[in-house]
C-alpha positions, 0 to 999 in steps of 0.5 A, a space after each residue: 102573331 105578325 103585325 100583319 096579321 093583327 092588322 087584317 084582322 083589325 080591318 076586317 072587324 072595321 068592315 064588318 062594322 062598315 057592311 053591318 051600318 050600311 046593310 041596316 040603313 039600307 034594308 031599313 030604307 028600302 022597306 020603308 020606301 016600298 011599305 011605308 013611304 009617308 013615314 019618312 020625311 023627305 019631300 021628294 018622295 010625293 012629288 015622285 012615287 016610281 022613283 021612290 019604288 025604284 029607289 027603295 029595289 036599289 036600296 034592298 038589293 044593296 042592303 043584302 048584296 053588301 053582306 050576304 055574299 061575304 057572309 054566306 061565303 058565296 061568290 064574294 065578290 059580288 059584295 065588291 060589286 055592291 059597294 061599286 053599286 052603292 057608290 053610284 047610288 050615293 053620287 046620283 043621290 046627291 047629283 038628285 039633291 043638289 039639283 033640287 037644291 038640297 045641298 045641305 042633305 048630302 052630309 050622309 049620302 058622302 057619309 054612305 059613299 065613303 064606307 063604300 069605299 072603305 068596303 070595296 077597298 077591302 073586299 076588293 081582293 077577297 083577301 080579308 073575309 
């Protein structure tokens, strides 16, 4: 096995871990926002019920889109677009929290943004599956 092949295998494993983390968290948060928002500890949920529904749907779509296309090997380029969507979602979430004076809460958003950037980079050409 060549060094390039070994690196690609390692990156592939790391990509699947990143995609799995993003999918699990986004699917969980999205379903909570849609079906049990009162169980979430975010103060903005009571103030913005429409935003909760919109972000819940976006979270669910992102969670599905980050794994299903590559896992099913159907239009795997959609995974990259899902990663771009998650990047945009995290940037908007950070702006939202900063505008509300909740800058101390954006660490999680930065972490998920970095995971999504890694997935977009790693899956961009479809070379590693």
